[in-house]
MARROBA-389678 format. One record per residue (C-alpha): x, y, z. Coordinates in nm, 3 decimals, decimal comma, always signed. Layout:
{xx:X&yy:Y&zz:Z}
...
***
This chain:
{xx:-5,819&yy:+6,141&zz:-2,529}
{xx:-5,973&yy:+5,962&zz:-2,822}
{xx:-6,304&yy:+5,789&zz:-2,770}
{xx:-6,212&yy:+5,457&zz:-2,601}
{xx:-6,499&yy:+5,281&zz:-2,772}
{xx:-6,492&yy:+5,382&zz:-3,139}
{xx:-6,769&yy:+5,235&zz:-3,343}
{xx:-6,651&yy:+5,353&zz:-3,682}
{xx:-6,518&yy:+5,063&zz:-3,886}
{xx:-6,214&yy:+5,263&zz:-3,995}
{xx:-6,098&yy:+5,297&zz:-3,633}
{xx:-5,980&yy:+4,937&zz:-3,618}
{xx:-5,742&yy:+4,950&zz:-3,917}
{xx:-5,595&yy:+5,274&zz:-3,783}
{xx:-5,543&yy:+5,118&zz:-3,438}
{xx:-5,387&yy:+4,807&zz:-3,593}
{xx:-5,146&yy:+5,024&zz:-3,792}
{xx:-5,040&yy:+5,217&zz:-3,483}
{xx:-4,976&yy:+4,889&zz:-3,301}
{xx:-4,776&yy:+4,746&zz:-3,593}
{xx:-4,557&yy:+5,057&zz:-3,625}
{xx:-4,486&yy:+5,078&zz:-3,252}
{xx:-4,413&yy:+4,705&zz:-3,228}
{xx:-4,174&yy:+4,733&zz:-3,523}
{xx:-4,002&yy:+5,021&zz:-3,345}
{xx:-3,966&yy:+4,806&zz:-3,034}
{xx:-3,822&yy:+4,513&zz:-3,230}
{xx:-3,580&yy:+4,744&zz:-3,414}
{xx:-3,447&yy:+4,892&zz:-3,090}
{xx:-3,415&yy:+4,552&zz:-2,922}
{xx:-3,206&yy:+4,435&zz:-3,219}
{xx:-2,929&yy:+4,656&zz:-3,081}
{xx:-2,882&yy:+4,401&zz:-2,799}
{xx:-2,768&yy:+4,129&zz:-3,038}
{xx:-2,620&yy:+4,341&zz:-3,316}
{xx:-2,256&yy:+4,293&zz:-3,218}
{xx:-2,276&yy:+3,941&zz:-3,069}
{xx:-2,145&yy:+3,773&zz:-3,387}
{xx:-1,856&yy:+4,019&zz:-3,386}
{xx:-1,745&yy:+3,973&zz:-3,023}
{xx:-1,452&yy:+3,734&zz:-3,093}
{xx:-1,324&yy:+3,958&zz:-3,372}
{xx:-1,390&yy:+4,300&zz:-3,214}
{xx:-1,034&yy:+4,356&zz:-3,081}
{xx:-0,888&yy:+4,304&zz:-3,429}
{xx:-1,160&yy:+4,499&zz:-3,606}
{xx:-1,124&yy:+4,800&zz:-3,374}
{xx:-0,747&yy:+4,775&zz:-3,321}
{xx:-0,797&yy:+4,754&zz:-2,946}
{xx:-0,729&yy:+4,515&zz:-2,659}
{xx:-0,993&yy:+4,258&zz:-2,568}
{xx:-1,072&yy:+4,445&zz:-2,243}
{xx:-1,113&yy:+4,778&zz:-2,421}
{xx:-1,323&yy:+4,626&zz:-2,700}
{xx:-1,589&yy:+4,523&zz:-2,447}
{xx:-1,674&yy:+4,892&zz:-2,410}
{xx:-1,861&yy:+4,859&zz:-2,739}
{xx:-2,110&yy:+4,647&zz:-2,542}
{xx:-2,088&yy:+4,814&zz:-2,200}
{xx:-2,151&yy:+5,162&zz:-2,347}
{xx:-2,489&yy:+5,054&zz:-2,488}
{xx:-2,591&yy:+4,905&zz:-2,153}
{xx:-2,500&yy:+5,220&zz:-1,958}
{xx:-2,661&yy:+5,458&zz:-2,208}
{xx:-2,981&yy:+5,253&zz:-2,209}
{xx:-3,000&yy:+5,257&zz:-1,830}
{xx:-2,967&yy:+5,636&zz:-1,823}
{xx:-3,203&yy:+5,701&zz:-2,114}
{xx:-3,491&yy:+5,474&zz:-2,014}
{xx:-3,621&yy:+5,661&zz:-1,705}
{xx:-3,522&yy:+6,002&zz:-1,842}
{xx:-3,704&yy:+5,964&zz:-2,174}
{xx:-4,005&yy:+5,818&zz:-1,998}
{xx:-4,042&yy:+6,123&zz:-1,774}
{xx:-3,977&yy:+6,364&zz:-2,063}
{xx:-4,243&yy:+6,180&zz:-2,262}
{xx:-4,500&yy:+6,230&zz:-1,987}
{xx:-4,410&yy:+6,599&zz:-1,969}
{xx:-4,353&yy:+6,708&zz:-2,329}
{xx:-4,501&yy:+6,441&zz:-2,554}
{xx:-4,437&yy:+6,069&zz:-2,591}
{xx:-4,427&yy:+6,072&zz:-2,972}
{xx:-4,173&yy:+6,353&zz:-2,965}
{xx:-3,943&yy:+6,160&zz:-2,731}
{xx:-3,998&yy:+5,845&zz:-2,939}
{xx:-3,874&yy:+6,027&zz:-3,249}
{xx:-3,573&yy:+6,169&zz:-3,062}
{xx:-3,486&yy:+5,816&zz:-2,944}
{xx:-3,512&yy:+5,677&zz:-3,295}
{xx:-3,299&yy:+5,965&zz:-3,420}
{xx:-3,029&yy:+5,865&zz:-3,171}
{xx:-3,049&yy:+5,508&zz:-3,301}
{xx:-3,004&yy:+5,617&zz:-3,663}
{xx:-2,715&yy:+5,850&zz:-3,573}
{xx:-2,542&yy:+5,585&zz:-3,362}
{xx:-2,584&yy:+5,318&zz:-3,628}
{xx:-2,441&yy:+5,550&zz:-3,893}
{xx:-2,139&yy:+5,632&zz:-3,677}
{xx:-2,087&yy:+5,260&zz:-3,615}
{xx:-2,107&yy:+5,189&zz:-3,986}
{xx:-1,833&yy:+5,445&zz:-4,052}
{xx:-1,609&yy:+5,329&zz:-3,765}
{xx:-1,284&yy:+5,137&zz:-3,783}
{xx:-1,151&yy:+5,217&zz:-3,437}
{xx:-1,267&yy:+5,197&zz:-3,076}
{xx:-1,360&yy:+5,557&zz:-2,988}
{xx:-1,613&yy:+5,624&zz:-3,268}
{xx:-1,756&yy:+5,273&zz:-3,224}
{xx:-1,816&yy:+5,335&zz:-2,853}
{xx:-1,973&yy:+5,672&zz:-2,937}
{xx:-2,204&yy:+5,507&zz:-3,190}
{xx:-2,299&yy:+5,228&zz:-2,953}
{xx:-2,372&yy:+5,485&zz:-2,682}
{xx:-2,616&yy:+5,665&zz:-2,913}
{xx:-2,778&yy:+5,330&zz:-2,999}
{xx:-2,826&yy:+5,268&zz:-2,627}
{xx:-3,004&yy:+5,602&zz:-2,588}
{xx:-3,289&yy:+5,455&zz:-2,793}
{xx:-3,377&yy:+5,211&zz:-2,512}
{xx:-3,675&yy:+5,421&zz:-2,408}
{xx:-3,869&yy:+5,337&zz:-2,725}
{xx:-4,048&yy:+5,032&zz:-2,580}
{xx:-4,190&yy:+5,197&zz:-2,262}
{xx:-4,278&yy:+5,508&zz:-2,465}
{xx:-4,459&yy:+5,289&zz:-2,719}
{xx:-4,658&yy:+5,115&zz:-2,444}
{xx:-4,757&yy:+5,453&zz:-2,303}
{xx:-4,870&yy:+5,583&zz:-2,643}
{xx:-5,086&yy:+5,274&zz:-2,679}
{xx:-5,251&yy:+5,343&zz:-2,345}
{xx:-5,335&yy:+5,697&zz:-2,453}
{xx:-5,448&yy:+5,624&zz:-2,809}
{xx:-5,596&yy:+5,277&zz:-2,844}
{xx:-5,952&yy:+5,160&zz:-2,783}
{xx:-5,988&yy:+4,968&zz:-2,458}
{xx:-6,049&yy:+4,635&zz:-2,633}
{xx:-5,717&yy:+4,659&zz:-2,820}
{xx:-5,498&yy:+4,777&zz:-2,533}
{xx:-5,421&yy:+4,446&zz:-2,363}
{xx:-5,296&yy:+4,255&zz:-2,668}
{xx:-5,115&yy:+4,562&zz:-2,805}
{xx:-4,917&yy:+4,633&zz:-2,487}
{xx:-4,839&yy:+4,262&zz:-2,449}
{xx:-4,693&yy:+4,257&zz:-2,801}
{xx:-4,496&yy:+4,577&zz:-2,740}
{xx:-4,355&yy:+4,446&zz:-2,414}
{xx:-4,262&yy:+4,114&zz:-2,574}
{xx:-4,080&yy:+4,297&zz:-2,855}
{xx:-3,791&yy:+4,344&zz:-2,611}
{xx:-3,724&yy:+3,970&zz:-2,632}
{xx:-3,850&yy:+3,918&zz:-2,987}
{xx:-3,602&yy:+4,157&zz:-3,145}
{xx:-3,312&yy:+4,007&zz:-2,957}
{xx:-3,402&yy:+3,651&zz:-3,054}
{xx:-3,476&yy:+3,721&zz:-3,419}
{xx:-3,185&yy:+3,959&zz:-3,457}
{xx:-2,921&yy:+3,702&zz:-3,372}
{xx:-2,960&yy:+3,482&zz:-3,682}
{xx:-2,994&yy:+3,787&zz:-3,906}
{xx:-2,682&yy:+3,947&zz:-3,758}
{xx:-2,490&yy:+3,619&zz:-3,784}
{xx:-2,592&yy:+3,577&zz:-4,148}
{xx:-2,480&yy:+3,929&zz:-4,235}
{xx:-2,154&yy:+3,897&zz:-4,040}
{xx:-2,062&yy:+3,570&zz:-4,214}
{xx:-2,149&yy:+3,683&zz:-4,567}
{xx:-2,078&yy:+4,056&zz:-4,579}
{xx:-1,849&yy:+4,323&zz:-4,441}
{xx:-1,924&yy:+4,377&zz:-4,071}
{xx:-2,015&yy:+4,741&zz:-4,134}
{xx:-2,328&yy:+4,610&zz:-4,310}
{xx:-2,473&yy:+4,528&zz:-3,965}
{xx:-2,473&yy:+4,895&zz:-3,874}
{xx:-2,591&yy:+5,018&zz:-4,214}
{xx:-2,883&yy:+4,775&zz:-4,185}
{xx:-2,965&yy:+4,905&zz:-3,836}
{xx:-2,952&yy:+5,264&zz:-3,964}
{xx:-3,182&yy:+5,177&zz:-4,255}
{xx:-3,434&yy:+5,010&zz:-4,025}
{xx:-3,422&yy:+5,313&zz:-3,797}
{xx:-3,497&yy:+5,549&zz:-4,086}
{xx:-3,789&yy:+5,335&zz:-4,203}
{xx:-3,939&yy:+5,313&zz:-3,853}
{xx:-3,894&yy:+5,686&zz:-3,796}
{xx:-4,080&yy:+5,762&zz:-4,120}
{xx:-4,362&yy:+5,525&zz:-4,019}
{xx:-4,393&yy:+5,688&zz:-3,677}
{xx:-4,408&yy:+6,035&zz:-3,835}
{xx:-4,677&yy:+5,918&zz:-4,079}
{xx:-4,902&yy:+5,707&zz:-3,858}
{xx:-4,845&yy:+5,752&zz:-3,484}
{xx:-5,032&yy:+6,049&zz:-3,335}
{xx:-4,900&yy:+6,265&zz:-3,056}
{xx:-5,077&yy:+6,198&zz:-2,728}
{xx:-5,264&yy:+6,490&zz:-2,572}
{xx:-5,192&yy:+6,347&zz:-2,223}
{xx:-4,909&yy:+6,556&zz:-2,073}
{xx:-4,812&yy:+6,669&zz:-1,727}
{xx:-4,606&yy:+6,973&zz:-1,823}
{xx:-4,401&yy:+7,129&zz:-1,545}
{xx:-4,024&yy:+7,150&zz:-1,497}
{xx:-3,791&yy:+6,858&zz:-1,561}
{xx:-3,612&yy:+6,725&zz:-1,252}
{xx:-3,251&yy:+6,777&zz:-1,363}
{xx:-3,090&yy:+6,691&zz:-1,024}
{xx:-3,305&yy:+6,377&zz:-1,004}
{xx:-3,207&yy:+6,269&zz:-1,355}
{xx:-2,838&yy:+6,336&zz:-1,286}
{xx:-2,846&yy:+6,151&zz:-0,954}
{xx:-3,021&yy:+5,844&zz:-1,093}
{xx:-2,791&yy:+5,840&zz:-1,396}
{xx:-2,477&yy:+5,853&zz:-1,179}
{xx:-2,610&yy:+5,578&zz:-0,951}
{xx:-2,705&yy:+5,351&zz:-1,243}
{xx:-2,374&yy:+5,405&zz:-1,422}
{xx:-2,181&yy:+5,320&zz:-1,104}
{xx:-2,393&yy:+5,012&zz:-1,036}
{xx:-2,397&yy:+4,870&zz:-1,388}
{xx:-2,033&yy:+4,956&zz:-1,455}
{xx:-1,933&yy:+4,761&zz:-1,142}
{xx:-2,153&yy:+4,468&zz:-1,245}
{xx:-2,040&yy:+4,457&zz:-1,607}
{xx:-1,668&yy:+4,514&zz:-1,548}
{xx:-1,632&yy:+4,345&zz:-1,210}
{xx:-1,504&yy:+4,020&zz:-1,361}
{xx:-1,231&yy:+4,207&zz:-1,551}
{xx:-1,129&yy:+4,435&zz:-1,266}
{xx:-1,179&yy:+4,180&zz:-0,986}
{xx:-1,485&yy:+4,166&zz:-0,763}
{xx:-1,278&yy:+4,264&zz:-0,461}
{xx:-1,087&yy:+4,542&zz:-0,637}
{xx:-1,097&yy:+4,902&zz:-0,517}
{xx:-1,261&yy:+5,013&zz:-0,843}
{xx:-1,547&yy:+4,761&zz:-0,823}
{xx:-1,616&yy:+4,808&zz:-0,450}
{xx:-1,583&yy:+5,185&zz:-0,483}
{xx:-1,839&yy:+5,200&zz:-0,763}
{xx:-2,083&yy:+4,979&zz:-0,569}
{xx:-2,045&yy:+5,196&zz:-0,259}
{xx:-2,091&yy:+5,511&zz:-0,466}
{xx:-2,407&yy:+5,364&zz:-0,621}
{xx:-2,557&yy:+5,299&zz:-0,277}
{xx:-2,470&yy:+5,645&zz:-0,142}
{xx:-2,595&yy:+5,829&zz:-0,451}
{xx:-2,919&yy:+5,624&zz:-0,457}
{xx:-2,989&yy:+5,716&zz:-0,094}
{xx:-2,928&yy:+6,085&zz:-0,163}
{xx:-3,133&yy:+6,063&zz:-0,482}
{xx:-3,423&yy:+5,902&zz:-0,296}
{xx:-3,416&yy:+6,177&zz:-0,035}
{xx:-3,426&yy:+6,440&zz:-0,311}
{xx:-3,709&yy:+6,270&zz:-0,501}
{xx:-3,927&yy:+6,254&zz:-0,190}
{xx:-3,880&yy:+6,626&zz:-0,124}
{xx:-3,903&yy:+6,780&zz:-0,472}
{xx:-4,240&yy:+6,887&zz:-0,607}
{xx:-4,200&yy:+6,733&zz:-0,955}
{xx:-3,970&yy:+6,429&zz:-0,919}
{xx:-3,821&yy:+6,227&zz:-1,202}
{xx:-3,965&yy:+5,914&zz:-1,037}
{xx:-4,260&yy:+5,945&zz:-0,801}
{xx:-4,133&yy:+5,714&zz:-0,527}
{xx:-4,467&yy:+5,720&zz:-0,348}
{xx:-4,639&yy:+5,582&zz:-0,656}
{xx:-4,353&yy:+5,336&zz:-0,708}
{xx:-4,392&yy:+5,216&zz:-0,349}
{xx:-4,752&yy:+5,108&zz:-0,405}
{xx:-4,776&yy:+4,736&zz:-0,358}
{xx:-4,875&yy:+4,651&zz:-0,715}
{xx:-4,604&yy:+4,866&zz:-0,876}
{xx:-4,330&yy:+4,771&zz:-0,630}
{xx:-4,387&yy:+4,396&zz:-0,652}
{xx:-4,419&yy:+4,407&zz:-1,031}
{xx:-4,085&yy:+4,588&zz:-1,057}
{xx:-3,917&yy:+4,339&zz:-0,824}
{xx:-4,060&yy:+4,051&zz:-1,025}
{xx:-3,940&yy:+4,222&zz:-1,345}
{xx:-3,582&yy:+4,242&zz:-1,218}
{xx:-3,583&yy:+3,876&zz:-1,114}
{xx:-3,746&yy:+3,778&zz:-1,443}
{xx:-3,480&yy:+3,971&zz:-1,633}
{xx:-3,221&yy:+3,760&zz:-1,454}
{xx:-3,405&yy:+3,440&zz:-1,544}
{xx:-3,461&yy:+3,531&zz:-1,908}
{xx:-3,101&yy:+3,624&zz:-1,982}
{xx:-2,951&yy:+3,304&zz:-1,840}
{xx:-3,074&yy:+3,123&zz:-2,153}
{xx:-2,889&yy:+3,366&zz:-2,378}
{xx:-2,567&yy:+3,303&zz:-2,188}
{xx:-2,579&yy:+2,922&zz:-2,180}
{xx:-2,734&yy:+2,795&zz:-2,502}
{xx:-2,504&yy:+2,976&zz:-2,752}
{xx:-2,195&yy:+2,851&zz:-2,571}
{xx:-2,321&yy:+2,493&zz:-2,558}
{xx:-2,391&yy:+2,506&zz:-2,930}
{xx:-2,049&yy:+2,646&zz:-3,023}
{xx:-1,819&yy:+2,448&zz:-2,793}
{xx:-1,626&yy:+2,168&zz:-2,969}
{xx:-1,802&yy:+1,832&zz:-2,984}
{xx:-1,484&yy:+1,676&zz:-2,846}
{xx:-1,570&yy:+1,817&zz:-2,503}
{xx:-1,847&yy:+1,559&zz:-2,480}
{xx:-2,123&yy:+1,816&zz:-2,431}
{xx:-2,053&yy:+2,089&zz:-2,689}
{xx:-2,231&yy:+2,065&zz:-3,024}
{xx:-1,970&yy:+2,230&zz:-3,247}
{xx:-2,219&yy:+2,452&zz:-3,431}
{xx:-2,171&yy:+2,781&zz:-3,618}
{xx:-2,296&yy:+3,122&zz:-3,507}
{xx:-2,566&yy:+3,103&zz:-3,773}
{xx:-2,691&yy:+2,777&zz:-3,622}
{xx:-2,694&yy:+2,946&zz:-3,283}
{xx:-2,918&yy:+3,217&zz:-3,423}
{xx:-3,153&yy:+2,966&zz:-3,583}
{xx:-3,180&yy:+2,775&zz:-3,254}
{xx:-3,259&yy:+3,091&zz:-3,058}
{xx:-3,499&yy:+3,241&zz:-3,315}
{xx:-3,799&yy:+3,018&zz:-3,229}
{xx:-3,807&yy:+3,165&zz:-2,879}
{xx:-3,872&yy:+3,509&zz:-3,032}
{xx:-4,148&yy:+3,373&zz:-3,253}
{xx:-4,307&yy:+3,200&zz:-2,954}
{xx:-4,294&yy:+3,524&zz:-2,753}
{xx:-4,475&yy:+3,704&zz:-3,034}
{xx:-4,734&yy:+3,428&zz:-3,068}
{xx:-4,801&yy:+3,427&zz:-2,693}
{xx:-4,861&yy:+3,803&zz:-2,669}
{xx:-5,235&yy:+3,782&zz:-2,754}
{xx:-5,268&yy:+3,474&zz:-2,532}
{xx:-5,112&yy:+3,669&zz:-2,247}
{xx:-5,353&yy:+3,957&zz:-2,304}
{xx:-5,656&yy:+3,726&zz:-2,316}
{xx:-5,552&yy:+3,545&zz:-1,999}
{xx:-5,493&yy:+3,876&zz:-1,822}
{xx:-5,837&yy:+3,998&zz:-1,929}
{xx:-6,014&yy:+3,689&zz:-1,799}
{xx:-5,803&yy:+3,584&zz:-1,499}
{xx:-5,596&yy:+3,892&zz:-1,428}
{xx:-5,235&yy:+3,987&zz:-1,507}
{xx:-5,121&yy:+3,845&zz:-1,173}
{xx:-5,224&yy:+3,496&zz:-1,288}
{xx:-5,054&yy:+3,548&zz:-1,625}
{xx:-4,728&yy:+3,657&zz:-1,461}
{xx:-4,733&yy:+3,359&zz:-1,225}
{xx:-4,803&yy:+3,116&zz:-1,510}
{xx:-4,516&yy:+3,266&zz:-1,710}
{xx:-4,282&yy:+3,214&zz:-1,416}
{xx:-4,385&yy:+2,848&zz:-1,384}
{xx:-4,327&yy:+2,787&zz:-1,757}
{xx:-3,983&yy:+2,952&zz:-1,747}
{xx:-3,884&yy:+2,747&zz:-1,441}
{xx:-3,999&yy:+2,429&zz:-1,618}
{xx:-3,794&yy:+2,517&zz:-1,927}
{xx:-3,475&yy:+2,568&zz:-1,730}
{xx:-3,531&yy:+2,252&zz:-1,525}
{xx:-3,574&yy:+2,055&zz:-1,848}
{xx:-3,255&yy:+2,212&zz:-1,980}
{xx:-3,052&yy:+2,070&zz:-1,693}
{xx:-3,113&yy:+1,717&zz:-1,823}
{xx:-3,166&yy:+1,783&zz:-2,195}
{xx:-2,864&yy:+1,948&zz:-2,356}
{xx:-2,709&yy:+1,679&zz:-2,576}
{xx:-2,874&yy:+1,758&zz:-2,912}
{xx:-2,964&yy:+2,068&zz:-3,110}
{xx:-3,336&yy:+1,993&zz:-3,096}
{xx:-3,312&yy:+1,976&zz:-2,717}
{xx:-3,195&yy:+2,337&zz:-2,709}
{xx:-3,461&yy:+2,447&zz:-2,958}
{xx:-3,724&yy:+2,294&zz:-2,729}
{xx:-3,578&yy:+2,455&zz:-2,419}
{xx:-3,550&yy:+2,801&zz:-2,575}
{xx:-3,907&yy:+2,776&zz:-2,705}
{xx:-4,048&yy:+2,679&zz:-2,364}
{xx:-3,859&yy:+2,960&zz:-2,191}
{xx:-3,968&yy:+3,199&zz:-2,466}
{xx:-4,330&yy:+3,101&zz:-2,405}
{xx:-4,297&yy:+3,180&zz:-2,035}
{xx:-4,125&yy:+3,511&zz:-2,105}
{xx:-4,396&yy:+3,603&zz:-2,357}
{xx:-4,668&yy:+3,541&zz:-2,100}
{xx:-4,491&yy:+3,729&zz:-1,821}
{xx:-4,372&yy:+4,027&zz:-2,024}
{xx:-4,723&yy:+4,072&zz:-2,160}
{xx:-4,861&yy:+4,093&zz:-1,806}
{xx:-4,615&yy:+4,345&zz:-1,664}
{xx:-4,742&yy:+4,660&zz:-1,842}
{xx:-5,099&yy:+4,572&zz:-1,743}
{xx:-4,994&yy:+4,549&zz:-1,378}
{xx:-4,803&yy:+4,876&zz:-1,388}
{xx:-5,067&yy:+5,073&zz:-1,579}
{xx:-5,341&yy:+4,940&zz:-1,352}
{xx:-5,179&yy:+5,117&zz:-1,059}
{xx:-5,054&yy:+5,454&zz:-1,189}
{xx:-5,227&yy:+5,767&zz:-1,321}
{xx:-5,229&yy:+5,829&zz:-1,696}
{xx:-4,992&yy:+6,123&zz:-1,649}
{xx:-4,721&yy:+5,890&zz:-1,511}
{xx:-4,758&yy:+5,605&zz:-1,759}
{xx:-4,435&yy:+5,653&zz:-1,954}
{xx:-4,223&yy:+5,708&zz:-1,643}
{xx:-4,372&yy:+5,402&zz:-1,470}
{xx:-4,326&yy:+5,177&zz:-1,773}
{xx:-3,971&yy:+5,308&zz:-1,819}
{xx:-3,882&yy:+5,220&zz:-1,462}
{xx:-4,027&yy:+4,871&zz:-1,513}
{xx:-3,817&yy:+4,826&zz:-1,828}
{xx:-3,511&yy:+4,951&zz:-1,640}
{xx:-3,566&yy:+4,690&zz:-1,368}
{xx:-3,562&yy:+4,417&zz:-1,632}
{xx:-3,235&yy:+4,555&zz:-1,768}
{xx:-3,077&yy:+4,556&zz:-1,423}
{xx:-3,183&yy:+4,193&zz:-1,384}
{xx:-3,021&yy:+4,094&zz:-1,713}
{xx:-2,699&yy:+4,274&zz:-1,617}
{xx:-2,679&yy:+4,092&zz:-1,284}
{xx:-2,754&yy:+3,765&zz:-1,465}
{xx:-2,470&yy:+3,825&zz:-1,711}
{xx:-2,220&yy:+3,901&zz:-1,434}
{xx:-2,327&yy:+3,608&zz:-1,217}
{xx:-2,325&yy:+3,354&zz:-1,500}
{xx:-1,992&yy:+3,487&zz:-1,625}
{xx:-1,840&yy:+3,441&zz:-1,279}
{xx:-1,973&yy:+3,084&zz:-1,248}
{xx:-1,862&yy:+2,978&zz:-1,595}
{xx:-1,518&yy:+3,131&zz:-1,537}
{xx:-1,474&yy:+2,932&zz:-1,213}
{xx:-1,620&yy:+2,595&zz:-1,318}
{xx:-1,397&yy:+2,496&zz:-1,609}
{xx:-1,227&yy:+2,196&zz:-1,770}
{xx:-0,892&yy:+2,182&zz:-1,950}
{xx:-0,919&yy:+2,142&zz:-2,326}
{xx:-0,582&yy:+2,132&zz:-2,493}
{xx:-0,403&yy:+2,461&zz:-2,415}
{xx:-0,733&yy:+2,630&zz:-2,323}
{xx:-0,985&yy:+2,607&zz:-2,043}
{xx:-1,356&yy:+2,588&zz:-2,123}
{xx:-1,671&yy:+2,618&zz:-1,911}
{xx:-1,770&yy:+2,279&zz:-1,772}
{xx:-2,103&yy:+2,104&zz:-1,817}
{xx:-2,163&yy:+2,135&zz:-1,442}
{xx:-2,115&yy:+2,512&zz:-1,474}
{xx:-2,381&yy:+2,530&zz:-1,745}
{xx:-2,616&yy:+2,319&zz:-1,536}
{xx:-2,565&yy:+2,544&zz:-1,236}
{xx:-2,651&yy:+2,855&zz:-1,440}
{xx:-2,963&yy:+2,682&zz:-1,577}
{xx:-3,058&yy:+2,587&zz:-1,223}
{xx:-3,017&yy:+2,948&zz:-1,116}
{xx:-3,245&yy:+3,053&zz:-1,401}
{xx:-3,509&yy:+2,813&zz:-1,275}
{xx:-3,465&yy:+2,935&zz:-0,918}
{xx:-3,497&yy:+3,299&zz:-1,029}
{xx:-3,823&yy:+3,219&zz:-1,208}
{xx:-3,957&yy:+3,056&zz:-0,891}
{xx:-3,857&yy:+3,363&zz:-0,689}
{xx:-4,049&yy:+3,576&zz:-0,938}
{xx:-4,344&yy:+3,339&zz:-0,888}
{xx:-4,325&yy:+3,390&zz:-0,511}
{xx:-4,308&yy:+3,769&zz:-0,548}
{xx:-4,603&yy:+3,771&zz:-0,790}
{xx:-4,809&yy:+3,567&zz:-0,542}
{xx:-4,817&yy:+3,871&zz:-0,311}
{xx:-4,961&yy:+4,102&zz:-0,577}
{xx:-5,311&yy:+4,233&zz:-0,498}
{xx:-5,599&yy:+4,007&zz:-0,590}
{xx:-5,740&yy:+4,087&zz:-0,933}
{xx:-6,097&yy:+4,205&zz:-0,977}
{xx:-6,288&yy:+4,174&zz:-1,307}
{xx:-6,374&yy:+4,542&zz:-1,269}
{xx:-6,005&yy:+4,634&zz:-1,287}
{xx:-5,882&yy:+4,800&zz:-1,603}
{xx:-5,556&yy:+4,900&zz:-1,761}
{xx:-5,706&yy:+5,204&zz:-1,924}
{xx:-5,689&yy:+5,556&zz:-1,793}
{xx:-5,663&yy:+5,592&zz:-1,416}
{xx:-5,771&yy:+5,916&zz:-1,256}
{xx:-5,507&yy:+6,166&zz:-1,153}
{xx:-5,576&yy:+6,090&zz:-0,789}
{xx:-5,420&yy:+5,786&zz:-0,632}
{xx:-5,571&yy:+5,476&zz:-0,789}
{xx:-5,718&yy:+5,208&zz:-0,575}
{xx:-5,525&yy:+4,929&zz:-0,741}
{xx:-5,225&yy:+4,812&zz:-0,551}
{xx:-5,326&yy:+4,948&zz:-0,214}
***
């Protein structure tokens, strides 16, 4: 490893450049979450498909990301994190190019699947930072990289809306491809390959088992509303997910080189952080489901604001800027009071934001305020999570552990989307020939977001007590003391 305490003045600019490139990579990949949101109402016509089939352009990215995140993390630990980072970015560029050339459903789904395979970039970037950066830069850098998951999504929405309203929709994908090429070139030029590797043989049965289980689980969650929550397809997929996960867990405990070291994952600090991450993912995404709809519903409903998609993006963008601004604050607070305190504070701020949203939703500035408060809480919490995970795992398992943590957030957002969709579909009001989500439905979803943040607070309270001697830098290969 590089000297963790470089004294040469040129070390700092080099470290700053590595951080900037990796953060840009994280933001670019997270843009894929919001890339097609402005196109959702028009997707069936654009792709010459039914509304139900067109949703596969979104579902495919979710499923591919769930499969790729733990797999690329483990491959990064074994064969090189920079190498896997470049492969992920290559998938993004290829998928974006295919999407840009698509005019029908099948190639669009293929392109979106390849875009989803780039989901491992953020945990890989965090792991590279742990291996390469001086100790004094690690906290703020990993906080920024972790927050990029939300930053890219928030900032990408207004940009995507602007492009969709003023240019051919294919320009969205050409822009994504161009960003991917630029980031790939920057990674090749400035990000070094980490010498920290485990080697060994890749756990193919473990990767296949986890992939099948995740696809079954997330497919049931994302398509349950369309198929029916009590349908044979939905219940069958959920049952299959449970059975495959049990078999997968049995295999992982018995194999010598598992995809996911369940014994490490079961350590108190890692386990509770991952649970909190899933709940936090649920809480964070509720904002993205409620605020855009409130802004776009007709003003004649009495609670809608009748705004354009571009206005929606501009309202949501400040939350991304706040997340970015809070990353160094999160790192500083974690360094002085411990990441447990930072995570708990973030949960309190998010809960406060959602509670305020229940009573303040009648003006655009209300929603800007709410999204900014929630963004502040998410920025604090997401900055603390990598510190908690890396403080409890060996260096050789960093990428896999961070990938699993990122996956838990994604599962939380998927459950949030399904739950909110079910509530808003049931609590409706008639509006001319149509039915629209009611104000009470929106308030209930906001209340659930607040409750989820408080659950994350309760989970975080049971994390091990922080010691000033604790560090997020390299742990020995033997079992670390943190989290026991």
